[in-house]
N, C-alpha and C positions, 0 to 999 in steps of 0.2 A: 591736679584737677579734682581728684575724689575728695580731697580735704575741703576745699572751696565749694564744692557741690554739697556736702553734707551740712556745712555751715549755712549754705544758702537755703537749703531745705528746711532746716531747724528753724531759721529766721522766719521762714514763710509759715512753719506749722504754729510757732509761738504766736506769731501775729494773728494767725486765723483763730486760735484758741480766745485770745483777748476779744477779739471783734465778736465772736460767738456770744461770749459772756455779755458784753456790751449790748447787743442786741436782745438777749433775753431780757436784760434789766429795762431796756427801753420801751419793750412791749408793754410793761406796767405802767408807764407814764403817759401823761396826756400829750407831751411834746417830744417825741424821741429824738435824740441827738446822735448823729454819727461822729465818731471821734476821728481826728485826722489820723491816727494811728492805724484806723480800719482802711481808710483810704490808702494809705501807703503799703498796707499789708497786701491789699488786692493788687496794686501794682507790682509788687514783689512777685506774687503767684503768677501773674500775667508774663513777667519778664522771665521767670524760671521755665514755664511752658514754651515760651519762644526759643528759649536755648536748648531745650530738648527737641523741638521740632528742627531747629537748624542742624542739630547734630544728626538727626535721623535721615535729613535730606541725601548726603552723599551715601549713606548705608543702602537706602532705598534704591538709589541710582545704581549703585552697584550690583543690587539683587536683581533689577528688572532687566539688566544687560549682562548678566551671567552667560558665558559661552556656552554653546551646545556640547553634549557629551561626544566623545570620540567614537567612531564607529568600532563595535566588537569585531573580533575576527570573522564571526559568522556573517555579520551585516556587511562586512568589507568584501568578503568573497562573493556574497550575493551581488553587490554591485559591480564588482569587476567581471562578474560573468554575464552581465548584461550589456545593453546598447542603449543609445540615446538616438531619438529622431527629431526633427524640428515640426512643431505645429504651430501655424499661426505667430510664428516669432519666438515660441516657447520651446525648450528642450523637454522631452518626455522620455522617461525611463521605461524601458521594456526588457523582458527576458525571454529568450526563444531557445528552447532546446530541441534537438533532433532525437527522436526516441527509436522506438522499435522499428526494425527494418521489415519490409513487406506490407506495411499498413499505409494508407495515404490519409488516415484520419487525423484531423486537426481539433485541438481543445484551446478554447481561449477562456482565460481566467479574470475574473472583475472582481476586485476586493471590495472590503467594506469601510466605514468611517469608525474611527479616525485613523486608520492604519494604513497598510500599503500592500503590495504584491508579495511581501515577506509572509504574509498570513497562510501562504500556500506551500511553505517549504516542507511541511511534514509529510504531504502526500505528492511531492513533486516527482520523486523517484518511482513511485508506483504509477503516475500517470505516463511517465516515459516509456514504462514497460508494456503500456497498451495503445499509446498514440505515436503516430509518426512525427508530430509537432507539438509542442506543449508551449503555450504563449501567455504571459502575463504582463499586465501594464501597471504602472503606476499613475492614477489619474492626475491632472493637473491639481496642484495644492497638497499633494500627497507624496510620501515616500521621498525618492530621489529625483522627482520631477520638479520643474520649476513651480514656484509658490507665488506668482505675481500678486502685488497689492499696490495700490486698490485695483480690485478686479470683480467683476460680477460672474461668481461661479455658477454654472446650472448644469443639470442633467443633459440639457440639449447639447451643450458644449462637450460634455465628457463623452457623450455618444459619437459625436463628430470626431473627436479625437480617436476613438477605438476604429471608426470606419477609416480614418487616415492611417492608423498603423496596419492595418489589414492591407490597405492599398500598397502601403510602402514595402510589406513583405510579399507582394505579388500574389495575394491569396483571394483576390476579389471574386474569382470563379470558382473558388473552391469552397465546399460545404463545410461551415463551420459549427463545431458544438461549443455552445457557451455554458461554462460553469460559474455561477456568481454568488455572491454573498452579501447581505446587508444593503449597503448603498449602491453596490454593483447589480443588485437586483433591479433596482428602478432604472439604472442605465441600460440594462438588458431589455427592459421591458419597452423603452424608447426605441431601441434598435429592432425590437419585434414588430412595433407600430409602424417604423419606416418600412420594414419589410412586407408586411401584411397589408397595411391599410392604405398608405397613400404611395406605395411603389417607388419612394425615392432612396431606399436604403441600399447600401453599398456592400452589405453582408448578406450571404446566402446562409440563413441559420437551419442547420440540420436538426439541431435538438437544443433545448434549453433546459438546465437544472438550476433551480433557485434554492437559496437556503437562508432562513431567519431573516428576510428582510421584511422592513415595515411597509409592504405594498398596499396595506389598506389602512388609511388614516384613523379609521374607527376603531381598529385594535391595535394601534401603535402607541405606545407610552414612553417617549423619550425621556432620558435621564434629566434630572434637575439641573445639571450644569449645561446641558445641551439646550433646554428651554430658556435658561438665563442668557446664555450667549447670543441666541438667535434673536431674543426679544429685548435686549438692553440697550439698544442704538449706540448712542455717542459713548456710553459707558464700556461697551463691550471691548474696545481696543484697550482700556485699562485692564480689564479681567483677563484678556487673553496673555497680557505680559505678567500678570500676577500667577498664572497657572505654572506649577511646578512638578516635579517628579512625584512627591509625596501626594499631591491632590491628584494627580493623573491615575497613579498607581491604586490609590483607594477607590477612585471612580470607576475605573474599568474591571478591577476584580468582582466589582458587584454584577457584572453581566457574565461572569464565569461560574459554574457550578463550584461548591463547597469542596468536591472532591477532584475536581479537575482544574484547579488554580494554576495559572502560569508560574513559572520560576521567576526567581529575582532577575535573572538574566533575561529571560522573555521580557518581563515588563520593561527593562531598560532598553531593549531592542525596540520595542514599541515606541517609547518616548523618543529615543534618539531618530527614529525615523520621523516622528513628528517635528522635532526641532530642527531637523535638517533643513536648510535654507529657510530658516525662521517659520516653519509651518504653523507654530502655535498662534502665529499672529493672523492668519487667515481663517482659523476656524470657525469665527463668528459668521464671516461670509459664506464659507462652504455649507454651514448648517442652515441656509436658507433653502436647502433641498428638501426639508420638512414642510415647509410652506408650499413648495413647487408640488409635493406628493399630493397635497389636498387640493391645490388648484387644478392640476391635471389629472384627478383621479380617474374621471371617465376616459381620458385617452389611453392611459397605461392599464389600468384594470379591464377597460374594454378590449384592448389588444389581447390580454391574456386570456380571457373568457371566450374570444372569437377565434383564435388561432388553430391552425391545424398542424401545427408543429409539435412534435413529441415533447412533452412537459414531464417535469419530475419536480418534487420539492423534497428536500432532505431538511429535517426539522429537529433542533434541540428542544425538548418540551420545558426545560427549566429555565427559559428566556424571559426575563422581566420586562423586556422591550416588546416583544410580541407573545404574550403570555397564553399558556394552554389552559383550557382547551379553546378559548374564544377564536384565536388565530387560525387554528388548523382547522376548526369546524367551519369557519367562513370560508377558507380556502377550498375545502372539499364541497361546499354548497355551490360556490361560485365557478370554480375551474374543474368540472366533473369529468373531463378527459384526462386530467393530470393524475399520475400516480404519486404516491407518498411513502417516504421512509421516516418513521419516528424513531429517533435514536434513544439509547439508555436514558432513562429518568434523571440521572444526575448530569446530562449533558445540557448546556445552556446556549448561550448567543453565538459562540464561535465553535460550531460542531468540528470543523476541519482541525482545529488545534486541540479541542478537549477530547475527541474520539476519532484521531485519524484513521484507525482500521475500520471503525463502523461505519466512517463517512466515505472512505473510498470503495468499501465494499457495496454500499447502497448505490453509488454512482455508478459502478462498473456493472452492477446487475441491471441497472436502467439502460445503460448504453448497449450492453449486449442483448436487450430485449427486442431490438427492432432492427 
């Protein structure tokens, strides 16, 4: 095949050279003539590119349907130590650990986009030493939970999912401390609205701690890939299939600080969680939450500014998605009742992973203050 391909290419190139010379010559004449061999040369080139295209089709097909990576031992342990419950016909994953004896305090962890409950693994043990119950959930479309498609993903549905889990665990009458990050911040604000504003909430919120979530559309700067995926319409399904580990790791590394980068194993665990149940194929649908934040800003920011629930913000100041100082200045201006912890200047968008010691110290100081 290589010999024929070489001859084929050589013939095409020779024909092209002759045609170029003929064209240059014809430009100096009154009535240019196109030689038959030029027409033949063009036909040869078209056939050559057709062969190349036909050869690429099976290669692209194999690439687009590459199987997801295997779970690492750490991810497998996380999954095997968790549970599933059914919500509106879908299986949702959660992890529930019994912690310190003698305390009745419960903390509920809400993760960010595009990762999963595994984001909390670095502070899990520290939380179990303070709380009686430590609970984390994978939202629909994330982690080990089902990732239906086609499906209209919304913050409202995710909030109802959290309420259903609390009811499933028999904690509807228990005061819950919510600790959230990024996407989870907006889910938490919907829960807060339901609890404070329209009284339909099924969770009694004892406290709320947010971290690096784009709760203000005016100070939120999504990454380029997020903007492309959420706005590309019918092209988005193609783009989600083209996403691979290299593109993902390069993109998400930008929201970590230069001195707090994940390890290669951490990157793979994040990517594996996304690829589990073909989660990469629903990312464009989930990303509509950015538009939902804008549409429902008054509802969610209003709940934050008017609540009497104890509030705290833990903030990584190097965050390019919610940049310093614009984000934290607006937060302090609008949410004057909240306390704030700004972590080390090298900490970025994932503070619980980049500075787990600083994060847990800030959170426990807040919890122990009331």
